[in-house]
VEXDRENPA-904489 format. One record per residue (C-alpha): residue number from 1; residue in one letter; x, y, z. Coordinates in steps of 0.02 Angstrom, whole numbers. Each point is the difference from the previous one (the first is absolute). Layout:
BEGIN
NUM/A/X/Y/Z
...
***
This chain:
BEGIN
1/X/3025/-2267/548
2/X/71/41/157
3/X/-123/-13/168
4/X/-19/176/93
5/X/104/47/123
6/X/-68/-16/162
7/X/89/57/160
8/X/-16/-69/173
9/X/84/49/175
10/X/75/-170/102
11/X/55/6/179
12/X/13/-150/124
13/X/-140/-119/-40
14/X/-112/124/-94
15/X/-25/54/-180
16/X/-105/144/-64
17/X/-75/26/-139
18/X/-49/175/-38
19/X/-101/-34/-158
20/X/-101/-126/92
21/X/2/68/153
22/X/25/-159/78
23/X/119/-41/171
24/X/74/-187/-22
25/X/83/-93/136
26/X/93/-123/-52
27/X/-109/17/-167
28/X/-187/-47/113
29/X/-78/176/-11
30/X/-29/107/168
31/X/-156/105/12
32/X/31/175/11
33/X/-114/160/-20
34/X/-9/122/-118
35/X/88/155/122
36/X/134/-108/73
37/X/48/-95/-160
38/X/27/193/-76
39/X/98/22/171
40/X/107/-148/-20
41/X/38/60/-207
42/X/71/171/71
43/X/89/-56/140
44/X/82/-157/-133
45/X/31/167/-120
46/X/109/77/120
47/X/88/-124/126
48/X/111/33/124
49/X/-67/182/6
50/X/-108/105/114
51/X/-173/15/-83
52/X/-89/152/104
53/X/-188/-12/66
54/X/-50/137/-89
55/X/66/-51/-184
56/X/-69/-170/36
57/X/-174/47/29
58/X/24/124/-149
59/X/33/-141/-111
60/X/-120/-118/97
61/X/-149/129/-11
62/X/40/132/-131
63/X/-179/82/-27
64/X/-61/-14/204
65/X/32/44/202
66/X/17/-176/82
67/X/47/-6/183
68/X/188/-68/42
69/X/-79/-160/60
70/X/-43/-75/-150
71/X/192/15/-69
72/X/41/-67/177
73/X/-136/-150/-30
74/X/61/-46/-159
75/X/181/-24/66
76/X/-75/-108/118
77/X/-74/-117/-129
78/X/162/24/-89
79/X/90/-88/124
80/X/-132/-126/36
81/X/22/-56/-158
82/X/179/-7/-44
83/X/-2/-108/182
84/X/55/122/124
85/X/-49/-24/192
86/X/-10/97/153
87/X/94/157/-15
88/X/98/-79/-146
89/X/91/115/-128
90/X/71/-121/-116
91/X/-37/87/-148
92/X/-71/173/32
93/X/77/89/132
94/X/-106/174/76
95/X/91/148/36
96/X/-95/95/130
97/X/-53/158/-67
98/X/47/-35/-179
99/X/-33/-125/-99
100/X/29/-175/-52
101/X/178/-96/-53
102/X/-29/-161/-103
103/X/155/-106/59
104/X/8/-139/-95
105/X/137/-26/-148
106/X/-130/23/-156
107/X/38/-88/-165
108/X/-78/78/-158
109/X/-47/-161/-130
110/X/-22/42/-162
111/X/-74/-153/-84
112/X/-68/-14/-193
113/X/74/81/-163
114/X/191/-63/-45
115/X/73/-33/150
116/X/-51/11/187
117/X/95/97/97
118/X/8/56/179
119/X/84/144/109
120/X/29/-1/183
121/X/-69/133/88
122/X/67/-10/190
123/X/-56/92/130
124/X/99/75/142
125/X/39/-91/131
126/X/-94/40/176
127/X/140/48/154
128/X/-27/-103/139
129/X/-123/107/85
130/X/-100/-20/-146
131/X/4/196/-53
132/X/36/57/-166
133/X/167/21/-45
134/X/93/154/-62
135/X/-8/-65/-188
136/X/-180/-2/4
137/X/-103/142/-66
138/X/-171/76/19
139/X/-90/-16/-176
140/X/-150/80/-87
141/X/-116/-99/-87
142/X/-95/74/-107
143/X/-195/-61/-24
144/X/42/-67/-184
145/X/130/-126/92
146/X/-114/-138/31
147/X/-34/-19/-198
148/X/125/-107/-82
149/X/169/81/-37
150/X/81/-99/-127
151/X/85/98/-152
152/X/18/-155/-88
153/X/-173/-43/-73
154/X/-11/-34/-187
155/X/-108/90/-115
156/X/-123/-130/-23
157/X/-23/-19/199
158/X/-56/190/8
159/X/-137/-47/-137
160/X/-48/-138/85
161/X/-16/97/167
162/X/-88/135/-70
163/X/-129/-116/-89
164/X/4/-92/173
165/X/-47/148/90
166/X/-138/59/-103
167/X/-89/-161/9
168/X/-3/-13/179
169/X/-46/185/13
170/X/-162/-53/-97
171/X/-23/-144/99
172/X/26/99/158
173/X/-81/123/-30
174/X/-161/-128/-58
175/X/-5/-98/136
176/X/133/5/158
177/X/-7/80/162
178/X/132/96/82
179/X/106/-64/142
180/X/-129/64/161
181/X/-134/45/-96
182/X/-179/-15/100
183/X/-121/-99/-37
184/X/-186/-37/77
185/X/-79/-166/9
186/X/-208/23/-14
187/X/-112/-119/80
188/X/-21/-179/-135
189/X/-152/19/-109
190/X/-69/-185/81
191/X/-149/-62/-97
192/X/11/-168/61
193/X/-115/22/144
194/X/120/-79/131
195/X/17/139/132
196/X/187/-72/32
197/X/89/73/-132
198/X/-65/185/68
199/X/153/77/71
200/X/88/-149/-5
201/X/71/20/-171
202/X/24/170/10
203/X/119/-28/154
204/X/81/-145/-87
205/X/52/100/-151
206/X/43/157/99
207/X/141/-135/95
208/X/53/-58/-159
209/X/27/159/-102
210/X/63/61/159
211/X/140/-112/-5
212/X/77/86/-144
213/X/166/140/55
214/X/-62/95/-166
215/X/-171/18/31
216/X/-103/85/158
217/X/-177/-47/25
218/X/-116/149/99
219/X/-32/-26/163
220/X/-163/-40/74
221/X/38/132/105
222/X/0/144/-153
223/X/-124/-65/-96
224/X/-125/14/170
225/X/58/188/38
226/X/-38/30/-202
227/X/-167/-98/20
228/X/-41/130/123
229/X/55/160/-74
230/X/-101/-77/-148
231/X/-167/21/128
232/X/-4/-181/-1
233/X/13/-132/143
234/X/182/-68/32
235/X/-45/-181/-6
236/X/-102/-13/-149
237/X/67/-116/-161
238/X/102/79/-104
239/X/-78/-5/-186
240/X/77/38/-159
241/X/-59/171/-13
242/X/29/45/181
243/X/187/-60/-11
244/X/5/105/-177
245/X/-36/159/132
246/X/118/-66/143
247/X/144/-24/-112
248/X/-19/178/-87
249/X/-11/70/168
250/X/155/-87/60
251/X/119/-5/-142
252/X/-27/-195/-18
253/X/68/-43/-159
254/X/-91/-144/-43
255/X/-134/-129/55
256/X/11/-212/7
257/X/-194/-36/-7
258/X/-52/-184/16
259/X/-149/-97/-51
260/X/-67/-170/74
261/X/-148/-88/-107
262/X/-35/-185/-3
263/X/3/-118/-142
264/X/-109/-164/68
265/X/124/-79/138
266/X/144/109/-69
267/X/31/184/46
268/X/74/134/-118
269/X/114/131/63
270/X/51/148/-107
271/X/123/162/48
272/X/24/137/-87
273/X/106/153/21
274/X/-43/168/-66
275/X/52/197/19
276/X/-96/76/110
277/X/-13/154/-103
278/X/-32/-39/-150
279/X/-56/-212/18
280/X/114/-58/-139
281/X/30/-180/39
282/X/175/-38/68
283/X/1/-171/10
284/X/-129/-147/-5
285/X/3/-170/84
286/X/-123/-155/26
287/X/1/-171/84
288/X/-158/-159/18
289/X/44/-66/200
290/X/-86/-172/-31
291/X/-90/18/158
292/X/-16/112/155
293/X/159/-74/102
294/X/105/54/-147
295/X/-66/184/-37
296/X/119/71/121
297/X/147/-97/-100
298/X/-74/55/-172
299/X/7/183/62
300/X/191/-10/39
301/X/40/-71/-153
302/X/-86/126/-98
303/X/78/164/103
304/X/160/-74/-25
305/X/7/16/-190
306/X/-114/149/2
307/X/169/97/108
308/X/115/-61/-148
309/X/-128/90/-120
310/X/7/134/115
311/X/191/31/-28
312/X/89/-113/154
313/X/120/-109/-62
314/X/-37/-200/12
315/X/137/-14/110
316/X/-61/131/126
317/X/-185/-88/-7
318/X/91/-176/28
319/X/75/65/140
320/X/-134/96/88
321/X/-148/-123/-31
322/X/-67/-90/155
323/X/-168/-59/-63
324/X/-149/43/135
325/X/-63/-169/15
326/X/181/-48/82
327/X/-55/118/148
328/X/-172/-57/-4
329/X/-88/-119/-104
330/X/-163/35/81
331/X/-130/122/-79
332/X/-95/18/164
333/X/140/46/85
334/X/54/122/-107
335/X/-142/96/8
336/X/3/-14/186
337/X/147/82/-9
338/X/-35/144/-129
339/X/-151/27/117
340/X/95/27/144
341/X/132/127/-98
342/X/-151/98/-42
343/X/-74/-21/173
344/X/149/97/88
345/X/32/116/-139
346/X/-175/62/28
347/X/-48/-43/189
348/X/187/-38/65
349/X/81/-132/87
350/X/-94/-98/127
351/X/-169/-27/-106
352/X/129/-59/-159
353/X/82/-141/114
354/X/-171/-128/-9
355/X/8/-2/-189
356/X/198/-38/-4
357/X/-18/-130/142
358/X/-118/-77/-111
359/X/117/8/-156
360/X/115/-115/111
361/X/-126/-108/63
362/X/-65/-32/-216
363/X/192/-17/-28
364/X/112/-40/145
365/X/156/39/-115
366/X/-37/182/-52
367/X/148/110/46
368/X/-50/157/-54
369/X/-176/-13/132
370/X/145/-59/136
371/X/98/148/-30
372/X/-161/103/-23
373/X/-67/-36/179
374/X/169/18/52
375/X/3/170/-27
376/X/-187/56/59
377/X/47/-91/164
378/X/162/131/1
379/X/-120/131/-17
380/X/-117/-49/124
381/X/147/-27/136
382/X/17/-182/25
383/X/175/-19/-65
384/X/-18/-203/68
385/X/-127/-22/-126
386/X/70/79/-115
387/X/167/-93/0
388/X/-99/-157/11
389/X/-70/43/-187
390/X/151/83/-52
391/X/103/-172/29
392/X/-117/-127/-90
393/X/-4/138/-153
394/X/208/14/-1
395/X/-10/-215/-2
396/X/-118/11/-149
397/X/98/171/-105
398/X/57/-116/-160
399/X/-162/-29/-46
400/X/-18/195/-37
401/X/58/131/-99
402/X/151/75/-6
403/X/-103/168/61
404/X/-94/-105/128
405/X/131/-77/66
406/X/102/156/33
407/X/-175/46/89
408/X/-8/-155/105
409/X/181/-9/58
410/X/-16/190/56
411/X/-142/-15/80
412/X/79/-165/95
413/X/166/112/38
414/X/-108/108/73
415/X/-110/-101/118
416/X/162/-99/63
417/X/87/160/24
418/X/150/-9/-118
419/X/31/180/-55
420/X/167/-27/-85
421/X/-91/-144/-105
422/X/-134/81/-48
423/X/72/144/-59
424/X/104/-92/-96
425/X/-140/-81/-72
426/X/-82/158/-30
427/X/149/64/-79
428/X/-24/-152/-140
429/X/-170/33/-33
430/X/56/163/-49
431/X/140/-89/-99
432/X/-135/-79/-95
433/X/-153/126/-9
434/X/65/157/21
435/X/-163/102/-28
436/X/-79/-85/146
437/X/-31/121/150
438/X/-34/-113/149
439/X/188/-80/22
440/X/43/200/-8
441/X/-145/15/116
442/X/61/-160/119
443/X/186/82/-3
444/X/-45/171/68
445/X/-78/-112/149
446/X/156/-102/32
447/X/120/140/7
448/X/-118/95/116
449/X/-23/-149/122
450/X/221/-4/-18
451/X/-26/192/35
452/X/82/51/-174
453/X/-104/143/-29
454/X/73/70/-142
455/X/8/-167/-90
456/X/-188/-25/46
457/X/-33/158/-84
458/X/81/-23/-170
459/X/-103/-148/-21
460/X/-153/91/70
461/X/34/136/-132
462/X/12/-150/-128
463/X/-149/-96/64
464/X/-102/138/-22
465/X/73/54/-171
466/X/-54/-184/-65
467/X/-180/3/89
468/X/-53/197/4
469/X/-156/-80/50
470/X/21/-115/145
471/X/-7/48/172
472/X/100/-103/52
473/X/138/100/-82
474/X/-62/157/77
475/X/-12/-58/197
476/X/163/-96/-30
477/X/101/175/-70
478/X/-110/93/145
479/X/26/-103/162
480/X/210/11/-78
481/X/-28/195/-8
482/X/-28/-26/191
483/X/113/-83/50
484/X/119/103/-99
485/X/-71/143/123
486/X/-65/101/-165
487/X/-184/8/33
488/X/-65/150/-107
489/X/42/-142/-140
490/X/-75/-147/81
491/X/-142/108/40
492/X/-16/48/-202
493/X/21/-174/-50
494/X/-132/-75/103
495/X/-134/121/-67
496/X/63/-17/-174
497/X/-49/-194/30
498/X/-189/59/71
499/X/-26/126/-139
500/X/34/-147/-115
501/X/-145/-97/107
502/X/130/-130/71
503/X/-9/-67/174
504/X/52/-140/108
505/X/33/-20/191
506/X/175/37/-32
507/X/-9/147/-81
508/X/-127/69/155
509/X/131/-77/132
510/X/124/126/-103
511/X/-107/132/36
512/X/-36/-33/166
513/X/181/-2/45
514/X/8/152/-100
515/X/-114/82/109
516/X/93/-60/148
517/X/158/79/-56
518/X/-101/182/-48
519/X/-108/-6/176
520/X/-140/-3/-108
521/X/-123/-83/120
522/X/-173/39/-126
523/X/105/-108/-128
524/X/29/-147/101
525/X/-186/-7/57
526/X/-32/-16/-180
527/X/98/-128/-41
528/X/-58/-90/147
529/X/-184/18/-49
530/X/47/-43/-165
531/X/51/-173/70
532/X/-152/-45/97
533/X/-66/-156/-37
534/X/88/-49/-116
535/X/84/-175/17
536/X/200/20/38
537/X/2/176/-35
538/X/-110/60/162
539/X/125/-86/122
540/X/155/57/-101
541/X/-65/178/33
542/X/-57/-25/162
543/X/175/-80/57
544/X/74/155/-77
545/X/-82/113/119
546/X/11/-103/147
547/X/206/20/-56
548/X/-47/194/-7
549/X/-76/12/185
550/X/135/-95/57
551/X/120/100/-64
552/X/-90/159/103
553/X/10/-81/151
554/X/-194/-29/-10
555/X/16/-188/46
556/X/-188/-27/50
557/X/-39/48/-172
558/X/112/-112/-83
559/X/-73/-144/113
560/X/-137/16/-68
561/X/22/27/-175
562/X/113/-157/17
563/X/-142/-97/51
564/X/-115/71/-134
565/X/144/-52/-121
566/X/4/-171/59
567/X/-183/-28/-17
568/X/5/63/-161
569/X/126/-122/-53
570/X/-100/-163/64
571/X/-132/49/-117
572/X/111/-42/-137
573/X/-10/-167/69
574/X/215/6/41
575/X/71/-52/140
576/X/145/47/-39
577/X/-26/182/-58
578/X/-94/34/168
579/X/159/-87/101
580/X/128/146/-77
581/X/-140/136/48
582/X/17/-78/182
583/X/212/3/-40
584/X/1/172/-61
585/X/-99/58/163
586/X/126/-101/104
587/X/166/45/-62
588/X/-59/175/36
589/X/-46/-28/177
590/X/179/-96/15
591/X/92/187/-66
592/X/-98/98/144
593/X/44/-118/133
594/X/-179/-91/27
595/X/77/-186/1
596/X/-153/-67/75
597/X/-124/61/-132
598/X/146/-47/-121
599/X/0/-183/52
600/X/-179/-3/-18
601/X/11/48/-180
602/X/122/-124/-54
603/X/-87/-154/94
604/X/-176/72/-103
605/X/80/14/-150
606/X/107/-174/2
607/X/-169/-75/47
608/X/-79/62/-160
609/X/135/-44/-123
610/X/198/-68/8
611/X/46/65/-184
612/X/161/63/-19
613/X/-45/175/-1
614/X/-90/4/192
615/X/163/-121/68
616/X/127/124/-49
617/X/-130/167/80
618/X/-21/-98/143
619/X/194/-56/12
620/X/38/182/-3
621/X/-138/60/116
622/X/60/-149/136
623/X/187/47/-34
624/X/-46/190/51
625/X/-94/-63/161
626/X/149/-101/57
627/X/-67/-171/-46
628/X/164/-38/-116
629/X/-10/-199/-4
630/X/-184/-5/-44
631/X/38/141/-126
632/X/154/-95/-57
633/X/-87/-159/-10
634/X/-151/84/-112
635/X/148/62/-122
636/X/67/-152/0
637/X/-140/-79/-73
638/X/-35/115/-134
639/X/161/-20/-65
640/X/-20/-181/-11
641/X/-102/9/-147
642/X/56/196/-57
643/X/174/-31/15
644/X/44/109/-177
645/X/-117/142/37
646/X/68/159/-49
647/X/-77/111/138
648/X/17/-114/148
649/X/174/-31/-30
650/X/17/178/1
651/X/-122/68/108
652/X/-89/-120/98
653/X/144/-91/96
654/X/110/114/8
655/X/-149/129/76
656/X/-57/-155/115
657/X/163/-53/64
658/X/39/214/24
659/X/-168/32/94
660/X/38/-168/109
661/X/192/66/56
662/X/-72/185/34
663/X/-142/-76/107
664/X/133/-72/116
665/X/118/171/-6
666/X/130/-81/-125
667/X/21/131/-106
668/X/169/-63/-73
669/X/-76/-178/-75
670/X/-150/116/-67
671/X/115/118/-83
672/X/82/-143/-86
673/X/-174/-93/-57
674/X/-63/180/-51
675/X/147/7/-124
676/X/-68/-138/-109
677/X/-170/105/-17
678/X/85/182/-50
679/X/-41/-62/-199
680/X/-185/-32/35
681/X/-42/150/128
682/X/-51/104/-124
683/X/-130/-98/-91
684/X/-185/48/1
685/X/-85/-153/118
686/X/183/30/128
687/X/-47/177/22
688/X/193/29/74
689/X/-53/-115/162
690/X/181/-43/-6
691/X/43/160/-8
692/X/-98/16/168
693/X/70/-143/106
694/X/163/43/-54
695/X/-9/183/71
696/X/-89/-98/160
697/X/164/-93/9
698/X/116/148/-4
699/X/-101/63/130
700/X/43/-118/120
701/X/174/3/-47
702/X/-12/172/37
703/X/68/66/-189
704/X/-100/125/3
705/X/54/68/-162
706/X/-17/-158/-108
707/X/-164/-19/97
708/X/-62/189/-58
709/X/60/-59/-166
710/X/-110/-158/-24
711/X/-168/88/72
712/X/35/159/-105
713/X/-3/-117/-169
714/X/-204/-31/52
715/X/-52/156/19
716/X/89/65/-162
717/X/-71/-140/-95
718/X/-188/12/39
719/X/-55/-47/-178
720/X/83/-178/50
721/X/-68/-15/181
722/X/-172/76/-25
723/X/-105/-15/145
724/X/88/-124/81
725/X/22/11/192
726/X/198/-3/5
727/X/-26/163/-93
728/X/-66/87/115
729/X/99/-79/136
730/X/151/48/-85
731/X/-31/189/65
732/X/8/-83/184
733/X/144/-102/-41
734/X/113/136/-82
735/X/-35/89/161
736/X/56/-121/107
737/X/161/-24/-110
738/X/40/207/-6
739/X/-22/-16/186
740/X/123/-128/24
741/X/131/131/-87
742/X/-38/135/135
743/X/-80/99/-154
744/X/-168/69/112
745/X/-64/117/-130
746/X/2/-126/-153
747/X/-76/-124/129
748/X/-132/109/53
749/X/-50/33/-182
750/X/-10/-172/-23
751/X/-105/-34/136
752/X/-113/141/-38
753/X/-28/-49/-194
754/X/-61/-183/94
755/X/-104/96/99
756/X/-84/98/-126
757/X/-29/-176/-92
758/X/-88/-64/132
759/X/-99/163/68
760/X/-173/-97/10
761/X/77/-174/46
762/X/-89/-84/131
763/X/46/37/160
764/X/119/-93/125
765/X/87/-101/-129
766/X/156/-58/94
767/X/108/29/-163
768/X/-70/202/-6
769/X/30/2/199
770/X/174/-53/2
771/X/26/103/-155
772/X/-65/139/113
773/X/92/-62/144
774/X/164/6/-97
775/X/-29/157/-89
776/X/-45/117/186
777/X/171/-66/37
778/X/64/118/-133
779/X/-49/146/52
***
């Protein structure tokens, strides 16, 4: 009897077997996620033709709506699997606004039957610019095109296929989970009497299951929120009964429960996956550890076996399976880490730090503990410590699972200021785990930091779709709406978060910023009152209010609030946080021309900390007051260890150098430096400061039209500038620009706008007195 016919695709060193769903390179398997394989198959079926994006998405997701970013991630994963690097498009060419074209020569190879045969299906050659040639055509792909399209299947093959489908459906309906199903891990039932297992094994099992790209574990954040809705404390142990109710409330598919008992000196670990609704058993596994030291190893092995029983392929389990004992072999360290994660969720960043530090004392090679510490210190405005711990985690990243490795990599690049690399890592994360919301939330922040607000908005909206109960989804989206000037949308987003019982410092800062833009003094005071006495939050909101007072010319109040913010930050036992508060005040004094106070502030800040961010802020302040030599020396020191940092290259270096040149009335050199800052000036943290300096340089050149254009940028983007002092001073500078042009009417209007802002300003401020004198000359 002849063998059943199989049809394969070949291109370059690759072979694709649609039946086995295998991609081979030189006969070696290349791991590929299911949707990425489906994408490749569609493209191979239409070599040299443009497959439209919409049709491709309908083929891949025929029964559901997904964001276009999911398709982009599949293409990204495919290119990586095929060996493309950077912007290479050797195999898959992107046709912007249209779709994709497979550009390599494809051979359809038939094996089995009487004679092997092949058909060459050459792709159309691209033009020298890489555009699709005239003969290439757009093709519509039906949702059925992913299924096998072979026309020469024998009757016997059809019968066998039908039988196989029937068997597969029966097995699938009995046991396996579908891709991206949500599962809940309750607390282990621990009958050993040893408290070291409490919480620890749940954390370990969560990490083990969480490695799978096919299953999502319900987060502790969501569990805590649901427990509150059930009228129970958020931090209480999750029993099986409580877990079933949480499942029903959250739409979770299954429970994966664990037990540990002692058998003499041995330990028996049991795992069982059951359906949430009916409690039917999906799969069971058991393992025996010869000692306490082998419990984590036994748990890892049992979990891997359970994953295969739940429907995940052996290949996937082997690829995404780093035993938890490789991450840390210390049960005590893992328990301390678990407590740190729990405390952070319930009480905030600072209270969690002692537990995380204890974890690395117990196991100095525990990468995730270092990564968590880095994230906590970043939130507490201690960037030097954040970078120190992130670097240690990054050095140990090969000891963790794929998901944890991606987390560590992104924490490190974020702490190091490597925005392009962190963006690439977040995109890779989405490729592996498209249902995770965190990388989308982080991409939103990255795009906003670069001033790409429309792209940021898309990522924020995706975050909210994937995590409708995560506070970060609301606060990021609300702040992006602020940046875009969509104040009503921002308010609706913040209100929705509060209505869900969600809260955080960043959310409150967003609400404060919205109130500032709307002139709602009562709401601003409400947010300051909320932060009173809260470690970390109080100093941030006091500093924000000090900026607001300065914005309106009330320098006495601003200085008092700045001192209070510094005192509050000092209670965090962080000299760096205090130094950054001092630098905020010093830079403000420099913008007002108060050089003596600015210099004193720089000295105080550098006396407390010589961290990267403090040095750079000090350099900019010194450049503003004319100390170019010292400013450039500090810049050089920062560059020694951070030369590749995105914001340093594209903001700090050009802005510091430009400020130094402006202080010497060298406008042309300043403008030259500021060319390198144009791509970054719209970013959230930059608040259009380079545009403000550029406007000053144009005033020095008496180029009134260009100067007016720069200052108008600040006035037209209040949602980005917020309560930054240059946002108010831009009115005065705009008036000067109009005056140079001889347009006295517009100059007087701009001065009057400035005087209206500073109607309650401190008396006898030199800058205000000068503005009044200049205005009088226009009468």
